[in-house]
Structures are given as C-alpha cells and as structure tokens.
N, C-alpha and C positions, 0 to 999 in steps of 0.2 A: 459527039462532043465529049461525053463523059469518058468514053474509051480513050480518047486522045489525052485528056487530062490525067486519067489513071496511068497511062503509059509514061507521060512526062514525069509524074510523081515517082513512079517506080524507077525510072532512069536516074532521077536526081538522088535517090537514096543509094544508088550503086556507084555513082561517080566518085572517083578518088579513093577506092577501097584498098589500095596497096600502101602499106607502111614501108619505110625504108630509110636509107641513109647512105652516105658515101664519105670516104676519107680520101683526100688528095694530099700527097706529100708535097710540101712547098719549099723544102730546103734541099740542097744538093747532097747532104749527108744522109746516111741511113739512120733510122731511129732504132738502134740496137740496145734494148734495155736488158740489163742483167737481172734475171729472176731471183737471184739470191739477195738483192738489195731491198731496202724499204722504200716505200713510195708515199708521196703526198700530193694533194690536189689543191690548187688555189684558183678560184673562179672569180672573175670580175666581168663587168659589162660596159661596152661602149654605148649601149642603148639605155636611155634614161628610164628611171622608175621600174626596174625589173628585179628588185631584190628577191622576190619569191622565185623567179626563174633562176637566179644565181644560186640560191641555196638548194633548189630542187636539182639543178644540174650537178652541183658538188656532191650531193648525196647519191645521185644516180651513178656518177662515175665511180665514186668510192665503192658502191655496191657491186658494180660490174667488175672492178679490179679485184675485189675480194673473192667474188664468186668464181672468176676465171683464173684466179691465182697468178696474176701477172707479176706481183711482187711477193716477197717473203712475208711482209706485213705492211700495214698502213697505220703508223703511229698517229695518235690523236693530234700531236703537235707537229705541224708541217715543218717547223724549223729543224727538227732532228731527222728528217727523211733524207735518204741518200739521193733519190731521184724525185724531182718535183715537176708536176704538170702545171704549167701556167696557162690557164684557159681564159680567153677573152671572147665573150659573146659579141658578135657583130651584127646579127640579125635575129629578130624574134617576130613570129606571127603566131599569136596565141588564139586558141579556140577553147572556150570553156565548156563544161558539161551542159550548162544552161543553153548556150548557143547551139550545141549539137542536138539537144532535145527539141528546141524550137525550130531550127532550120535544117536539121538532118545534114545531108551532103552539101547543101547550099552554104553551110557555115564555112566550108573550105577545109584545107589541111593546116594543121599546126606545123610550124617549121622553126627549127633552131639551127643557126650556123655560128661556128666559133673557130677561132684560130687557137691551136694548141702548140705550145713550145715545151719540149721535153728538155729539162735542165738537170745537169749533174750538180746537185746542190752543194757538194763539197768544194768544187772549183768554180761554180757559177757559170759554167759553159754550156752552150746549147748542144744537145745531142741530135737534134732534128726538130723540124716543124711540120705541122700538117694543118689542113683546114677540114673540119668535120661538120657534117650536116645530118640532122635527124628530122624525118617527116613522119607525121601520124598517118594512120589509115582511116578508113571509113568502115563500112560493113555492118555495124550495128550502132545503136543509139549512143552508147558510151565510148565508142572508139573515136579516134580522131581528135583527142584533146592534147593540150600542151604537155601533160605528163607523159603521154605515149611518145611524143617527139623527143622529150628529154631522155627517156629510156633508150630509144633508138640511137640517139647520138652517143650516149654513154657506151652502148654496146659496140658501136662502130670504133670508138677510140680504143676500148679494151681489146677488141679483135685485132686491130691494126698493130697494137703493141705486142700482142701474142705472136703474130706472124713474123715480127721483126726482132724477137728477143734472142738474147744469148742464153743458152740453157745452163 
C-alpha cells in the first residue's frame, strides 16, 4: 500500500512538467513589423479582477521585446510609439507559489490566453492579429506559477514578431 501511495505521489509531482505556449495568427494579413520603428504595449483584460496579471503581462512583453530587439526602442509613453500592441487577456488560470508548494503538480498549470492586435499607431490601422497562449511548467516546487505563464506568453509574442519582421 505504501509503495502504491509513494508511486502516486511521485507521478503527481511529475504531471504537467512542460512549459510552453503557442501563437495563432487570426487575421489574413501578415504581421510584418519594421524593426527600425518604436513600439508600445497596451494590455487590458476581459477577465474581471486581474489587474496584477495585466501589469505583469505588460512588463513581461516589454522585457521580451527589449531583450529580443524587436523594435528600435520602447518609449515609456505609448502614445508616441510607431507600432502599438493592443493585448486583451481573454483567459486566466492562476497558480500561486503557495498552491504549488501545498499541492505540487495537483495545483495544475497556470495559463494565460490573449488576443494581440498589432497596430500602426500613426494611421491607426491593424497590421495583423494573433492569439497567444502561455502555459507554465511543473518540474519543481516553484515552477508552474502564473508569472512563468506570463513569461512564456510574452516570449511567444516577441518570437512571432521576430519571425515576421521587416529588417
């Protein structure tokens, strides 16, 4: 009996160990972003009471865009940016560190899904749209939290823009 319980506990700690995400283009046009332009990010949520997730996602996307040099710069004032990313969070499944510690893999995976509209801010026209998703991993006691899902999603958005940019 103890052997069975031990096996079940070990398996529950390993379930859901893969972090990841995906980007699906949802508009007919290609999202070709000019890397010599400035960029800005606006995040809002259609899910109630998610202010910390909104701010966390904005910071994560800005960080990824800077680190991967998607744009020439990211001015602090979004209204002066050449290209604006309008991000709307449509689904949030949060997992806190406390939940991860108490329940391990049984706490599940954190998940963030958002629609992203890439806008030419000068003409206010859409350059393309995508749906992005970030999922957390498991693997150790502090993995699998909402912040990891935010980072995964931000990375997916930046990588997608890099693959489709004008040099």
